C-alpha positions, 0 to 999 in steps of 0.5 A: 524347827519352825514350820518352813516359814509359812506358819511362822509368818502368818499374821505377823504384821510389822513385827520383828519376827517378820524376819523369821518368815524370810529367814526360813523361806530357803528351808523349803529346799531339801538341803537340811545340812546347809540350814544347820550350818547357817544357824550353827549350833542352833538345831531345834530338836522339835520339828516345829513350834505350835501355832497360836490356835493349837497352843491355846487349845492345848492350854485350855485342855491343860487347865481342864486336866489340872482342874481334875488332877490338882496338878499345877502347871506354869505358863511362861510368856516371852514378848518380842513386840518391843524389839525393833524389826531387823535381820539380827532380831530375826536371827535372835528370835530363831535362837530363842526358839531353839534354846527353848526347845532344847532346854525344856522337857519333851512333855512341855509345850513350846508355841505361839501365844500370839502369832509372830509376837509372843512365844510361850512355854507350857510346863506341865505337871509341876511339882510345887513342893520345896522352899523355892518358888517353882516359878522362880526356878523355871524362869531362872533356868530358862533365862540362864539358858538364853543368856548363855547363847544369845545377845544380851542387849536384845535379851534385855528387851525381851519381856518375860512373865510367868503364870502359875495355875491354879492361881492363888491371888490375894482376895483382900485386893480389888484385882481380879482373882483370875490371871487373864493370861491363863485364859486366852481362849476366853477372849472374844476374838471370834467374829461369831462369838463377838456378834452373839455377845453383842446381841446378848448385851443389847438384850441385857440393856433393853431388858433391864431398862424396861424392867426397871421402868415397868417395875418402878412402882413395885420398887417403891412399895418394897422400899417402903415396906422395908423401911417401915418394918426394920432399921437399916438401908433399903438396898443391901450392897455385897461384894461379889465376883463376876467374870474372870473373878472381877469384883463388883457390888451386887445390889439387893433389897435388904432382907435381914436385920442390920448389923447381923453376923455373916459368920453364920452364912460362911460356916453354912456355905463351907459345910454345904460345898463339902456336902455336909449341910442339911439346910433345915430339910425335915426328911432325910431323903430331902436334898440339902438347900443352898440357903439357910432355912429359918434363918433368924437374921431374916426379917418377916418382910425379908422372908416374903421377898426371898420366897418370891425372889423380889429381893433380887430386883435391884440387880437389874441395875447391875445388868445395866452397868454391865457387871451382870447379865440377865442370864448367867451363873449366880455370882459368888461372894469372895469367901465362897470362892476361896473354898471352891475346888479348882473345877468349881471356879470355872462357873465364875471365870467363863461367863458373866453372872446373871440374875437368873440361870439354869440353876434357878429354873432347875430346882433353885436352892434344892440342888446340890452344890456340885450339880449347881456347878455342873448346870452352870458349866453346861450353860457356859459350854452350850450358850446361845441366845435361844438358850437365854430366851428359854431360861428367861421364859422359864423364870416367871414360873420358878418365881411364882411357884417359889420351889426351893426358894428361902 
């Protein structure tokens, strides 16, 4: 049952669920039998629904578990914000909570996705085998239980949605690849987090603007060299994935001949992620590299630009636009993301991609793919402005030495 009205009434504002807090005030008294008679058959078998903070923390942990076990889960949301505020609606929502708790397994979680406004059910360890969609089965089961006991008019105004993890979205569309409803913990609602990200954005804007101005003569020289030595545009645009799988056009100086075959890179990436690529390393003890060495598609000027990472200078425009940050994980191409293991995806979803990062200053291309992902996850989990500054200060040395760059 709801926790004696106090937790339920927290932060409700002027929502229809304010009534629930008032309904549950008498529950402070020990007369449990009177309370059971008041709600008739609506006796919740669980003592309480989870608070917003608790539910979102458990949702994050369930994502982590699913990433490692590859067992899917389903999140169902019931949004009551469109319902009018009244006593009858308060009783209706009390009934919704009761039905949810009685019609789900003990291993499923029922709680507030948004305190006092949106209820949620987390169906854990779902078996997705069978012809019928598991999301359709679960949704129809819950709605049938609600229709059996509750007011149909109010139920028609209760907005429901269902979300499957891990997501399997169409990569041919421009929609983000991540279902944001599954990642409420990544929101920027915490004051300390908002301030830190605001300062990070200020540094991004000031830093990228200054670098674009200071390096403008170098931009001109590189553009001239590219134009004089090979046919094609100076700037190469490629679809990449940013935070939460949002798409953007990543900018680079063109280092390859025009109209080359991208299938070469796709095949190499697939082998590299699977740990099967040699990357052109001469010694067996040498680690595989993330980029193809001796790539026949790369121009002579392109090799120099890649070795010094000067081909990535146009990405400061991406930073200025807000698509990237100065520091963050390397943004992947969509076909790379498609073959990621589930836990690999976190490197893309949790933070904004960057021009430089822990991977670039820790061996760059001579780091195994799994180690690269671990570095990116370490960055996202321990992020701070001081860490960004240390990475920025270490980047010039990595660029000058060119270790692991191809």
